[in-house]
N, C-alpha and C positions, 0 to 999 in steps of 0.2 A: 504494500500500500504506500502510495507516495506521501510525502510529508504534508502537503496541503490537505489532502483528504484525511490523513491521520489527525491533524490539528482540528479540523472541522468536526470529526467524530468525537474527539476528546472534549470538545466544548458543547457537544450535544446539538450541533447546528445542522440544518438541512442545506442542500444546495441552494434552495430558494432564499434562505436567510442570508447566506454569504453573497450570493449574486445580487440581491437587492442592496446590500450594504456597500458593495463596491461598484455597482452600476453596470452589470453585465447580465446577459441572459443566462439562466441556469444551464442550458445546453452548452453554451460556450465555456462556462466554468467547469462543467463536467469534462469537456475535451482537454482543458488545461490540466485538470487533476490527473487525467490519464496520459498526459504528455503527448496527446495527439495534435495539440495546437499550442502555440506560444501566445501568451497575452501581449497586448500592446504594452509599451513601456509605462504608460499612465496607469493601466489596470494592474500591472505588476507592482508598481509602487503602492497602489491602494491595498492590494493583498498583503504586501509586506508590512504595512502599518496596521492593517486590520488584525493580523496575527501577531501584533506587538513585536515585530522584527525577530520572531523565533524561527522563521523559515528563511534561509539565505536567499537573497534576491536572485542569485544565479540559478537556484533550483526552481524558483517561481518562473523565471524566464526560460526554463528548460535548456539552459546552457551547460554544456559539459565544461566544468571549470578548468580541467587540465587542457582541453582543446583550446579554450579561450587564452590560456597562458601561452600555449604553443604558438598561436597566431600573433600574440603580442611580441614574442621574442624575435 
């Protein structure tokens, strides 16, 4: 289970609850949670703050941190 979904379940929230709070459709949030879609940078930041910065932004953006470091080098 990915960290976004895990945090949502830990807090007893539904997809609809989180989607409404961050301003996206529940179907889009579901795809983000399943790593089938990356959120826009704006939505990623909203999710990051919604979950009190407990989920790394790289994971929310579905970015492989090691690949990102390789590209930066």
